[in-house]
N, C-alpha and C positions, 0 to 999 in steps of 0.2 A: 804256242803263246796265245793267252786269252785276248779276246777282242778289246779294243780301246773302251774307255768309259763313255757311256751315254750321257746326254745332256743333263739329266736329272742327277745322276751319280756325280758328274763333274761339278755341278752347282753345289750339291751337298758337301762334297770334299772342300771346295773353296770356302764356303760359309763356316764349315767346322774349323778349318785352319785359321781363318780370320777371327774366329772366336776364341782362338788360343790352343786349339788341339795340337798336339805334338805330331810331327810328320810321321814318325814311326808308328804311333798309336793309330793314325789314320790308315797307314799301310796294312797293319794288322786287322783292323776292324773291317776294312773293304776287301781284304784278301788279294791285294794288288802288289805288283812289284814297286819298289820304292822309286825306280826311274819313272814309272808311269805316273805315280803321285806327283813327283816333282815336275814333270813335263806338263801334266795337267795344270798345275798351279802356275807355272811360268806362262803357259798359253793364255791364262786368264789375267795376266798382268800382275800377279801377286808376287811380291818380293819375298823371297825365302829368308827366314831367320835362323840363327843358330840356337837350336834347343838344347837344354841340358839333358844328360842321359836319362832314359827312363828308369823308374824304380824296378828293382829285380822282381818284385811282387807288388801288384796294385793294392794289396791290403796293408802294406808296410806303413806303419804310423797312424793307422785309422782306427777310430774307436769301434768297438765291436758292434754297436748299434748301426754305424755308418756302413760297415761291411755287410751286415745283415740286410739293410735297406738297398744297397747296390746289388746284392745277389737277388733280392726280390724283384728289383727292376729288370734284371737280366731274365728272370723267369717270366715276367710279363712280356717282354719283347719276344722270347721264344714261343710263348702261347700265341701271340698276335701272328707271328710268322706261320706256325702250324695252321691256324684258323684260315689264314689268307690262302695257304697252298690247298687246303681242303676245299675251299670255295672254288678256286681255280679249277681243280680236278673234277669238281662236281658240275661246273657250268661250261667248261670249255671242251672243244674238240681238239684232237691232236692230229692235224693233218700230216705232220712229219715229226720225227724224234726231236724233241727239245723245242717244238713250236706249238703255240696254242692259237686256236681260232675261236671266235665268240659269235653267238647268234646275231648280235647287233652291237653297234657302238655304245648304246645305253647299257647293255649287259657288261661290256668291258669297263665302262666308266663307273659302274657300281662297284665293281672290284677295286678300283683305284681309290675309292672312298669308303672304306669300311665303317661300319657302325661304332666300332671300339676305337676310341682315340687314344693313341699312345703318347705318353709324355716325351717331350724332346730331350735329347741328351744334355743340352745346354741348361734346360730347366732342372733337370735331375741334379746336375752339378751344383747349380745355385741353391736348390732347396736343401741339399745335404752339405753344402759348404765345401765341396771338393772340386778340384780341377776337372775340366772337361776331359782332359787326357785320361784321368782314371776311369771315368765313365766309359770311355771308348775301349779301354783295356779290359774292362769287365765284359763288355760286349764281345770283344775279340776272343776272350777265353771261352765264352759260351759257343761262339761259332766253331772254334777249334774242337771243343768237347763234342758237339753235334757231328762234326765231320768224322771224328774218331768212331762214334757210335754207328754211323751210317757206312763206314768203310768196310 
């Protein structure tokens, strides 16, 4: 069983849910069990709502330009993650498998604040006129594709 959510991931989950994200889309985007997502929301005092079913395909009913823009956003997120991991591997030591050490707190802090700013999912949805849930489903599809490639 994966570990519980850390404070930052919990906060992100709560804020995205409060912004209108579908519970199942959050589960997919975060790669967590739906019970963990529900528990985290309840512990934060968030009242769960009844969401309509997710679309079978996030592209359904969207204009071609919107689909292209969402796929471009997913590509930017993927590139941002690749760059972040490259920086971690370049600057960190690995004292144990799955753990990283840094020469100083400043070196670690620098990695937490990358030079490239990534547009927030909520802002992408607003800019493109689509529900936040669709943006999260695009992200989740990218994560699933990356896991398939790395498997």
